[in-house]
C-alpha positions in Angstrom: 33.1 46.7 12.2 34.3 45.9 8.7 37.8 46.6 8.0 40.7 45.2 6.5 44.1 45.1 8.1 47.5 43.7 6.8 48.9 40.8 8.9 52.1 42.6 9.5 50.6 45.7 11.1 47.7 44.8 13.5 49.1 46.5 16.5 47.8 50.0 15.8 44.3 48.2 15.1 44.5 46.2 18.5 45.5 49.5 20.2 42.3 51.0 19.4 40.5 49.1 22.3 40.7 49.6 26.0 42.7 47.2 28.1 42.9 45.2 30.1 40.4 43.1 28.1 39.0 39.8 28.3 39.4 37.4 25.0 35.6 37.2 24.4 35.0 40.9 24.5 38.1 41.6 22.5 37.0 38.8 19.9 33.4 40.2 19.6 34.6 43.8 19.0 37.0 42.7 16.1 34.4 40.5 14.6 34.1 41.5 10.7 37.6 42.6 10.6 39.5 41.1 7.9 43.1 40.2 8.4 44.9 39.9 4.8 47.7 37.4 4.7 50.3 36.6 2.0 48.0 33.8 0.6 44.5 34.4 2.1 42.8 36.1 4.8 40.9 35.4 8.1 38.5 37.3 10.6 40.4 38.9 13.3 37.6 38.2 15.8 37.8 34.4 15.2 41.4 34.5 15.6 41.2 36.1 18.8 38.6 33.7 19.9 41.0 30.7 19.3 43.7 32.2 21.4 44.2 30.3 24.7 44.9 33.5 26.8 41.8 34.8 28.8 42.7 38.4 29.4 45.1 40.8 27.8 46.9 43.5 29.5 47.7 45.6 26.4 47.7 45.5 22.7 51.1 44.1 22.8 50.0 41.4 24.8 46.9 40.6 22.6 49.3 41.0 19.2 51.9 38.3 20.8 49.0 36.1 21.7 47.5 36.3 18.1 50.8 35.0 16.6 50.3 31.5 18.1 46.9 31.2 16.1 47.8 32.4 12.9 47.4 29.9 10.0 50.2 29.0 7.7 49.0 31.0 4.9 49.7 34.2 7.0 53.2 33.6 7.0 55.8 34.6 3.9 54.9 35.1 0.5 52.9 32.7 -1.9 55.5 30.2 -3.0 58.2 31.3 -1.0 60.6 28.6 0.0 61.4 27.8 3.6 64.8 26.9 2.8 64.4 23.4 2.5 66.0 22.0 -0.8 
């Protein structure tokens, strides 16, 4: 698979797979799918492979676990302040 998806909208892409699914199978099925961040990108298969959870019951479950492995580049807009002065 060779697609690009926006970081803020991966749910519909994740929903394209059958669940329950194990981490390895899900990571393999999304290898080559690029997730676009505010400042950079990453391979969705690689990100899913980093998740600690071994099995996903559904797309929402996979999406929630994915949030824990996103790099700092995935958050906010480039140059956006986090509120610290």
